[in-house]
N, C-alpha and C positions, 0 to 999 in steps of 0.2 A: 502493499500499499505506501503510498504519496502522503509525504506530512506537508505537502502544499494543498492549498486548500483553492479547486480549481475558480472560485467566484472571487477571489481576491486577486486585485493584479499585487506583482509583483513591489517589493516596496524601493523608493526613490534616491537613489545614495549619488552622491557628490563624490568624489575622489578630489583632493586638496594634497598637493606635495609639499614634503614636510623640507624648511627652509634646510639649507646645509648639511644636506642628506644625501646620500644614492639611492636611489630605486625607492625610497620609504613615501609612501602616501597616508594621509589620513583620513579615514571615511565620517563623512557629514552626512546624516541622514536629513530630509526633507518631509516636513512634517504635514499632513494631509489637511485638510480645509477640517474634516471631521473630528480630526486628533485635536486641533486648537479649540476648538468650539468646547469639546470634551474636557479640556484643563481650564479654560476662561469659568467655564461652570465649577469645576473643582475647586477653583480659587474662590469664586464668588460664596461658595457655602464656607469653607473656611472663616471668610473675614466675616460673614453673617454668626457662625456658630463662636465665634474672638471677641464678637463683640453684644452677643447677650447673653 
């Protein structure tokens, strides 16, 4: 069986070369809009809980 869900698109990543090295790259993941919405909702909930 495959570990990859067929409905889910592959992650979007960006390779950034590390300065001063030879052949070393850092992987930066791009956040999907749905991930950003979930993160904002989570932060708002934390702020409400903290101040109440």
